[in-house]
N, C-alpha and C positions, 0 to 999 in steps of 0.2 A: 505493568507492561513487561516485566521481566519474563524471558523465555517465550515471548509471543512475537509473531511476525506481522507487521503492518506494511502496506504499500499504498502509494497514491499515484494517480495518473497525472502526468505532466500536461496532457492535452485532451484526454478523453475523446479521441477521434472515433468516428462511427465504426471504423474497421479495426480498431485497436484492441489490445488485451482487456482493458477495463470493460468495454461494452460487451465483449465476449463472455466475461465472467458474470455480467448481469443477466445475460441470456441463459447461461449454463454455468453454475458455480463450480463445477467439477473440472479439474485440469491437472496440470503438472508443472513443476518448476525444475530447472536443472541447476544443481550445485556441484561444481567441479565435474566429475564424471558420473554423478548420480542423478537419476531422475526420481523426483519425489511427487507422489500423487497428493493432491491437495483439494480442499474445498474452500472457496472464497465466501466470506460473510461480510456484509456491509457493517461498518462501524458507525452507528447512528448517535451514540452518546457524545454530547458536546464536550463534556469534561475530558473524556478519553481522547477525542480529536484534538483538543487544546494541548493535552499532555504530549501527544505525538508531535504536534507542531513545535513545542518546546524542545523535544528531543532532536528534531531535525536541525533547529537553530544552534543547539549546543554542539552537535556533532560536526556540522558543516559550517564552520565559522571563519575559514580563510577567505580573503577578499574575493577570490575567483568563485568559490563555492557558495558564498553567502547570497548572491543574487538568485541562484537556483533554489536555495533553501527558502528564501523569502517567498518565491513564487509557489513552492510546494506548501507554504503556510497560508496562502490566500484562501478566501472562502470557496472559490471555485474548486481548488485542489482538495481542500479539506472535505468537501462533499463527496469526493471519490475514494475516500479511505476504505480500504478493505483489510480484513484480517484473514491471513492464510492459515488454515487449520489442516491437520492431517486428514486425509480422506478416510472415510469409513470403510472397513473391510467388508467385502461382500461374501 
């Protein structure tokens, strides 16, 4: 998982970013003052999604953050796991 970016949706709302990426995987993220074009790809491998859940729990282990991390590790949230990849140049 090193040097790879994965995201999960908290709620998977109909009008949220996750559903938009399912409709069109091309988009952009903003990091500081930079806009980076990306393509989102569903992470369907169970072992990979389990490893990502472990990383969430390892990183967010303070009492306040742990409840959120546990929610992001639920089956509902695991199913929304996307990998953000650099967009292909046209």
